[in-house]
ROTIGU-61481 format. One record per residue (C-alpha): residue number from 1; residue in one letter; x, y, z. Coordinates in nm, 3 decimals. Example, Ala and Ser with C-alpha at 12.3 -4.5 7.8 and 13.67 -1.06 7.14 Angstrom:
BEGIN
   seq   type         u         v         w
     1      A     1.230    -0.450     0.780
     2      S     1.367    -0.106     0.714
This chain:
BEGIN
   seq   type         u         v         w
     1      M     0.000     0.000     0.000
     2      P     0.272     0.257     0.085
     3      K     0.443     0.187    -0.249
     4      R     0.116     0.235    -0.437
     5      A     0.048     0.559    -0.247
     6      L     0.395     0.688    -0.337
     7      I     0.342     0.612    -0.706
     8      E     0.000     0.778    -0.706
     9      S     0.108     1.094    -0.520
    10      R     0.460     1.136    -0.659
    11      P     0.471     0.964    -0.999
    12      W     0.746     1.190    -1.135
    13      L     0.968     1.111    -0.838
    14      V     0.917     0.738    -0.883
    15      L     0.983     0.769    -1.256
    16      G     1.303     0.964    -1.199
    17      V     1.443     0.709    -0.954
    18      A     1.347     0.422    -1.185
    19      L     1.520     0.585    -1.483
    20      A     1.829     0.661    -1.274
    21      L     1.855     0.301    -1.156
    22      A     1.805     0.177    -1.512
    23      F     2.082     0.400    -1.641
    24      W     2.323     0.287    -1.368
    25      V     2.250    -0.084    -1.419
    26      L     2.256    -0.065    -1.799
    27      S     2.549     0.173    -1.837
    28      D     2.783    -0.111    -1.942
    29      S     2.529    -0.285    -2.162
    30      A     2.516    -0.298    -2.539
    31      L     2.220    -0.060    -2.556
    32      G     2.255     0.237    -2.789
    33      G     2.395     0.568    -2.675
    34      L     2.074     0.755    -2.750
    35      F     1.875     0.521    -2.526
    36      Q     2.123     0.565    -2.242
    37      M     2.119     0.943    -2.287
    38      A     1.739     0.934    -2.262
    39      L     1.760     0.741    -1.936
    40      K     2.027     0.973    -1.798
    41      G     1.864     1.302    -1.891
    42      G     1.513     1.178    -1.823
    43      S     1.591     1.080    -1.465
    44      V     1.683     1.437    -1.368
    45      A     1.421     1.596    -1.592
    46      A     1.163     1.395    -1.397
    47      L     1.282     1.571    -1.081
    48      A     1.205     1.904    -1.248
    49      A     0.855     1.781    -1.328
    50      Y     0.820     1.656    -0.969
    51      A     0.910     2.001    -0.833
    52      L     0.654     2.176    -1.055
    53      S     0.385     1.923    -0.967
    54      R     0.433     1.957    -0.591
    55      S     0.450     2.336    -0.550
    56      S     0.352     2.648    -0.741
    57      A     0.591     2.873    -0.548
    58      R     0.847     3.080    -0.736
    59      D     1.130     2.896    -0.565
    60      A     0.982     2.566    -0.684
    61      R     1.018     2.695    -1.038
    62      L     1.380     2.785    -0.960
    63      I     1.468     2.437    -0.833
    64      A     1.283     2.293    -1.131
    65      A     1.503     2.508    -1.356
    66      V     1.813     2.380    -1.174
    67      M     1.705     2.021    -1.241
    68      A     1.604     2.088    -1.602
    69      I     1.936     2.256    -1.684
    70      G     2.115     1.974    -1.505
    71      A     1.930     1.721    -1.720
    72      A     2.042     1.909    -2.031
    73      G     2.395     1.907    -1.889
    74      D     2.380     1.531    -1.841
    75      I     2.297     1.485    -2.207
    76      G     2.544     1.754    -2.310
    77      M     2.829     1.576    -2.131
    78      E     2.770     1.274    -2.354
    79      L     2.803     1.489    -2.665
    80      D     3.054     1.759    -2.574
    81      T     3.214     1.797    -2.232
    82      V     3.263     2.173    -2.268
    83      A     2.895     2.229    -2.353
    84      G     2.786     1.994    -2.076
    85      G     3.011     2.166    -1.826
    86      A     2.875     2.507    -1.927
    87      L     2.520     2.386    -1.866
    88      F     2.610     2.256    -1.522
    89      L     2.779     2.586    -1.442
    90      L     2.455     2.761    -1.538
    91      S     2.256     2.524    -1.317
    92      H     2.485     2.608    -1.024
    93      L     2.431     2.980    -1.081
    94      V     2.053     2.934    -1.073
    95      A     2.087     2.723    -0.757
    96      I     2.299     2.994    -0.594
    97      V     2.025     3.249    -0.665
    98      L     1.772     3.014    -0.504
    99      Y     1.983     2.959    -0.193
   100      L     2.066     3.328    -0.153
   101      R     1.692     3.402    -0.169
   102      N     1.654     3.158     0.119
   103      R     1.945     3.249     0.345
   104      R     1.940     3.117     0.700
   105      P     1.875     3.420     0.927
   106      H     2.134     3.350     1.197
   107      P     2.382     3.082     1.088
   108      A     2.611     2.942     1.356
   109      L     2.983     3.001     1.347
   110      T     3.042     2.635     1.254
   111      Q     2.804     2.670     0.960
   112      R     2.986     2.976     0.833
   113      A     3.318     2.797     0.878
   114      A     3.191     2.497     0.680
   115      A     3.075     2.723     0.398
   116      A     3.412     2.898     0.390
   117      A     3.589     2.561     0.383
   118      L     3.382     2.458     0.083
   119      L     3.452     2.784    -0.102
   120      A     3.827     2.743    -0.057
   121      G     3.864     2.367    -0.040
   122      V     3.674     2.253    -0.348
   123      P     3.873     2.459    -0.604
   124      L     4.199     2.375    -0.426
   125      T     4.121     2.003    -0.426
   126      T     4.021     2.022    -0.790
   127      W     4.355     2.177    -0.879
   128      L     4.550     1.920    -0.680
   129      I     4.382     1.622    -0.848
   130      A     4.324     1.759    -1.200
   131      R     4.603     2.014    -1.255
   132      D     4.385     2.181    -1.518
   133      P     4.255     2.541    -1.496
   134      M     3.924     2.467    -1.672
   135      P     3.790     2.226    -1.407
   136      V     3.913     2.467    -1.140
   137      L     3.712     2.753    -1.292
   138      Y     3.403     2.531    -1.300
   139      S     3.467     2.414    -0.943
   140      V     3.436     2.773    -0.818
   141      S     3.067     2.768    -0.915
   142      L     3.033     2.416    -0.770
   143      A     3.185     2.532    -0.441
   144      A     2.962     2.839    -0.427
   145      M     2.655     2.625    -0.492
   146      A     2.743     2.389    -0.206
   147      A     2.838     2.671     0.031
   148      T     2.517     2.866    -0.026
   149      A     2.312     2.545     0.001
   150      W     2.476     2.478     0.338
   151      M     2.397     2.834     0.453
   152      S     2.037     2.831     0.329
   153      R     1.727     2.772     0.540
   154      F     1.668     2.440     0.367
   155      S     1.745     2.126     0.564
   156      R     2.117     2.050     0.575
   157      Y     2.028     1.682     0.615
   158      N     1.866     1.695     0.270
   159      V     1.978     1.992     0.064
   160      G     2.312     2.047     0.236
   161      I     2.421     1.684     0.222
   162      G     2.280     1.654    -0.130
   163      A     2.504     1.940    -0.240
   164      L     2.803     1.767    -0.079
   165      L     2.724     1.446    -0.268
   166      F     2.716     1.650    -0.590
   167      V     3.058     1.792    -0.503
   168      A     3.193     1.443    -0.430
   169      S     3.071     1.310    -0.765
   170      D     3.240     1.594    -0.955
   171      L     3.563     1.555    -0.760
   172      L     3.567     1.188    -0.861
   173      I     3.531     1.295    -1.225
   174      F     3.823     1.536    -1.186
   175      A     4.028     1.262    -1.017
   176      R     3.959     1.035    -1.312
   177      L     4.059     1.303    -1.560
   178      G     4.377     1.373    -1.367
   179      G     4.467     1.005    -1.342
   180      A     4.442     1.003    -0.962
   181      L     4.179     0.726    -0.950
   182      D     4.104     0.414    -1.150
   183      P     3.834     0.495    -1.411
   184      S     3.657     0.165    -1.339
   185      L     3.604     0.278    -0.979
   186      T     3.477     0.624    -1.060
   187      E     3.240     0.495    -1.329
   188      W     3.043     0.307    -1.064
   189      L     3.049     0.580    -0.800
   190      V     2.991     0.904    -0.990
   191      W     2.635     0.843    -1.104
   192      P     2.481     0.721    -0.773
   193      L     2.648     1.004    -0.580
   194      Y     2.534     1.262    -0.834
   195      Y     2.176     1.140    -0.863
   196      A     2.135     1.092    -0.489
   197      G     2.257     1.450    -0.448
   198      Q     2.012     1.589    -0.700
   199      L     1.729     1.385    -0.550
   200      M     1.803     1.507    -0.197
   201      I     1.837     1.869    -0.311
   202      C     1.512     1.870    -0.506
   203      T     1.298     1.689    -0.250
   204      G     1.449     1.889     0.038
   205      V     1.369     2.223    -0.124
   206      I     1.015     2.116    -0.213
   207      R     0.951     1.979     0.136
   208      T     1.038     2.318     0.287
   209      L     0.829     2.510     0.035
   210      R     0.526     2.289     0.098
   211      R     0.571     2.334     0.473
   212      D     0.573     2.711     0.419
   213      H     0.242     2.687     0.233
   214      Q     0.084     2.479     0.508
   215      A     0.200     2.710     0.788
């Protein structure tokens, strides 16, 4: 019964998770690239549809835009890494706007310290493992996204940790590009970390917005 209720009330969420699992399981199969791109992009695009279906607030449209641009970035990465990276950078900028609109009123000193560590640590780590200025430039937007998510009023157990999982997935990609990690290891870790991060970010934002409406 709970599973049926979940499907009936949140069909886009169920669809997104199902597509993400299918992409992860079938990533090494002989299926065509277009089919795999559809699974990959569709899983995050479904999160955008979920956000729009669960709230009509302006910030819901912003998180939906973050997910939609991210879905385009997922497909773009399969075609051209520069174009895909540019789309993800854009998605981070939209997310930063969302989080700055929802700043936590009185963050603790430890929260501010964590945000500062992200702002400095992510680009530095990227440089150390990739030794390439282009990923470092991108990682500045990634770090700012995670830092502002951590400082926002949204739940750090959902949105904050989700942003950290996103950072971890990208750092694994940079480590693979820089030869610091075995590609076979990163291939299995990047996608679940990334999708879990997006899922936690999207559902965490929507949960807060729905709570606002009910208050």
